[in-house]
C-alpha positions, -999 to 999 in steps of 0.1 A, spaced: 509 -9 507 510 28 498 543 31 516 558 2 497 547 16 463 559 51 473 593 38 482 596 18 451 586 48 430 614 68 446 638 45 429 625 57 395 636 93 402 668 86 423 698 77 402 712 48 423 716 11 420 695 1 450 669 -27 445 638 -17 463 613 -44 473 589 -55 500 588 -84 524 569 -100 552 594 -88 578 591 -51 570 559 -49 592 558 -46 630 543 -81 634 571 -108 640 553 -134 619 582 -160 619 584 -165 657 545 -165 658 544 -192 631 566 -214 653 543 -210 684 561 -182 703 538 -160 722 541 -124 711 551 -96 736 537 -62 728 561 -34 741 556 3 738 578 7 707 581 -29 695 565 -64 692 587 -95 696 584 -132 699 588 -142 736 614 -168 745 599 -203 751 629 -219 769 624 -253 752 646 -283 758 666 -296 728 641 -323 723 611 -299 725 629 -275 701 636 -301 675 599 -312 677 587 -277 667 573 -278 632 556 -254 608 518 -260 608 501 -248 576 468 -246 594 483 -222 620 464 -189 619 497 -169 619 508 -190 589 475 -183 571 477 -146 579 514 -143 567 505 -160 534 476 -137 529 499 -107 536 525 -119 511 497 -124 485 486 -88 492 521 -76 487 525 -94 454 492 -81 442 499 -46 453 534 -46 438 519 -54 404 553 -62 391 568 -28 401 590 -43 428 601 -77 441 585 -94 471 605 -118 493 604 -134 527 629 -110 541 661 -114 561 646 -108 596 662 -137 615 677 -170 607 670 -206 619 694 -203 649 677 -172 661 643 -189 657 656 -220 675 668 -198 704 
């Protein structure tokens, strides 16, 4: 949280038109693939959602489960970002990857 606040504060002293904010996807945990059931692979410099190689029918059956521990943790993280931002900067879901990427 300290990094997010520090970066947002930089915008107060730098004369530019950049909108600084925070989002779920700015952390090293790939929450979105995990929310959909992808196992996470921890690499030396990265963490990524592992490919599941689902059939079309299996892929279309994947659904978001609000009781999934990853879902609960991601919502708690977003709540912490909103609270920590205290109105100083916007908080969003972030542009990490789109539906086609998640489907793949």
